[in-house]
C-alpha positions in Angstrom: -25.1 30.4 -85.1 -25.9 29.3 -81.6 -26.0 25.7 -80.4 -29.2 23.9 -79.7 -30.3 23.9 -76.0 -30.3 20.1 -75.7 -26.7 19.6 -76.8 -24.4 17.6 -74.5 -21.1 19.1 -73.5 -18.4 16.5 -72.7 -16.8 18.6 -70.0 -19.9 18.4 -67.7 -20.5 14.7 -67.7 -20.3 12.7 -64.4 -18.6 9.3 -63.7 -22.0 7.6 -63.7 -23.1 6.9 -67.3 -25.4 3.9 -67.0 -28.3 3.0 -64.8 -26.3 0.0 -63.5 -23.5 2.3 -62.3 -26.1 4.5 -60.6 -27.6 1.5 -58.7 -24.1 0.5 -57.6 -23.3 4.0 -56.4 -26.5 4.3 -54.4 -26.0 0.9 -52.9 -22.5 1.7 -51.8 -23.6 5.1 -50.4 -25.8 3.2 -47.9 -23.6 0.1 -47.3 -20.2 1.8 -46.6 -21.5 4.1 -43.8 -23.3 1.2 -42.1 -20.1 -0.9 -42.3 -18.1 2.0 -40.8 -20.6 2.4 -38.0 -20.5 -1.3 -37.2 -16.7 -1.3 -37.1 -16.7 1.8 -34.7 -19.2 0.0 -32.4 -17.0 -3.1 -32.4 -13.9 -1.1 -31.5 -15.6 0.7 -28.6 -17.2 -2.4 -27.2 -13.9 -4.4 -27.4 -11.9 -1.6 -25.6 -14.1 -2.0 -22.4 -13.0 -5.5 -21.7 -9.8 -5.9 -19.8 -6.9 -7.9 -21.1 -6.7 -11.5 -20.1 -5.6 -11.8 -16.5 -6.6 -8.3 -15.6 -8.7 -7.7 -12.5 -9.1 -4.0 -13.1 -12.9 -4.3 -13.3 -13.3 -6.8 -10.5 -15.5 -5.9 -7.5 -12.5 -6.0 -5.2 -10.5 -3.6 -7.4 -13.4 -1.3 -7.7 -14.0 -1.3 -3.9 -10.3 -0.6 -3.4 -10.5 2.4 -5.7 -13.5 3.9 -4.0 -12.7 3.2 -0.4 -12.7 6.1 2.1 -9.4 8.0 2.4 -9.3 7.6 6.2 -10.9 5.3 8.8 -11.3 5.2 12.5 -10.0 2.3 14.5 -11.0 1.8 18.1 -8.6 -0.4 20.0 -10.0 -2.0 23.1 -7.3 -2.5 25.7 -8.1 -4.5 28.7 -7.1 -2.8 32.0 -5.9 -6.1 33.4 -3.8 -7.0 30.3 -0.7 -5.1 31.4 2.2 -4.2 29.2 3.3 -6.6 26.5 6.5 -8.6 26.8 9.6 -7.7 24.7 9.1 -10.7 22.5 5.5 -9.7 21.7 6.5 -6.2 20.8 9.4 -7.4 18.8 7.1 -9.7 16.8 4.5 -7.0 16.3 6.7 -4.1 15.3 10.5 -4.6 15.5 10.7 -7.8 13.4 9.8 -5.8 10.3 13.4 -4.5 10.1 15.4 -6.4 12.7 14.5 -9.9 11.5 15.9 -9.2 8.0 18.4 -6.4 8.7 16.5 -4.0 6.5 17.9 -0.4 6.3 21.0 -1.3 8.2 19.1 -2.5 11.3 21.1 -5.1 13.4 19.5 -8.5 13.0 18.1 -10.3 16.0 20.8 -12.6 17.4 23.7 -11.1 15.5 26.3 -10.6 18.3 28.7 -8.8 16.0 26.2 -6.2 15.1 24.8 -5.8 18.6 28.2 -5.8 20.4 29.0 -2.0 20.0 25.4 -1.1 20.8 25.3 -3.3 23.9 28.5 -1.5 25.1 26.6 1.8 25.2 24.2 0.3 27.7 20.5 -0.4 28.0 19.5 3.2 28.7 21.2 4.4 25.5 19.6 1.7 23.5 16.1 2.5 24.9 16.7 6.2 24.2 17.6 5.4 20.6 14.5 3.2 20.2 12.2 5.8 21.7 13.6 8.8 19.8 14.6 7.1 16.6 18.0 6.7 15.1 19.2 6.7 11.5 16.4 5.2 9.3 14.4 4.0 12.3 11.6 6.4 13.3 10.7 7.1 17.0 9.3 3.9 18.6 9.9 2.3 15.2 6.7 3.9 14.0 4.6 1.8 16.4 2.1 2.7 19.0 3.6 1.0 22.1 4.3 2.4 25.5 7.8 3.5 26.5 7.9 0.5 28.8 7.0 -1.9 26.0 9.6 -0.4 23.7 12.2 -0.8 26.5 11.2 -4.4 26.9 11.6 -5.1 23.2 15.0 -3.3 23.2 16.2 -5.5 26.1 14.8 -8.6 24.3 16.8 -7.8 21.1 20.0 -6.9 23.0 19.8 -10.1 25.0 19.4 -12.1 21.9 22.6 -10.4 20.6 24.6 -11.4 23.7 23.7 -8.9 26.4 22.5 -9.8 29.9 20.1 -6.9 30.5 17.0 -7.4 32.8 13.7 -6.5 31.1 12.4 -3.2 32.5 9.6 -3.8 35.1 6.2 -2.1 35.0 6.2 1.1 37.1 2.8 0.2 38.6 4.2 -3.1 39.9 7.2 -1.3 41.5 5.0 1.5 42.9 2.5 -1.1 44.4 5.3 -3.0 45.9 6.7 0.1 47.5 3.3 1.3 48.7 2.3 -2.0 50.3 4.6 -1.6 53.4 3.5 2.0 53.7 -0.2 1.1 53.7 0.5 -1.6 56.4 2.1 1.1 58.7 -1.1 3.1 58.9 
């Protein structure tokens, strides 16, 4: 005949057979997810700190990253200041390459390197300085007047053994020429 309705079938029994096993399973069902959550939080929190010696999160580094792309600089030039000397222009712009000989630039005071260039004459040297030559950009990338670049060129050539006179300011030459003409009136 048929089996009684309360009979136990061995194929449908679960792994929990005692109340003690049930208590352990319920306890682990709460504790394991909490431990996993705590470990995830620890991992996320620890990844926000920089490595030792890193200044990636410093105020200076942050300010550098969010600085404006461009800026405006207003240079105030005194009308009475006049053009700068060759040495001043050399120190401000030319020394970047000519002090160390970077990119094949002749070093200041190196007579062997300046000899062939001096032979071409001051005008040719000034033309090369103003228009650029080889790796040197026009005016060496600076913002100096043609007269100031010419003075710096004469200064460097003279340090290499030339005996060029530093170009004079055109205003001084024009005022000297106009002084006798104004006296004649």
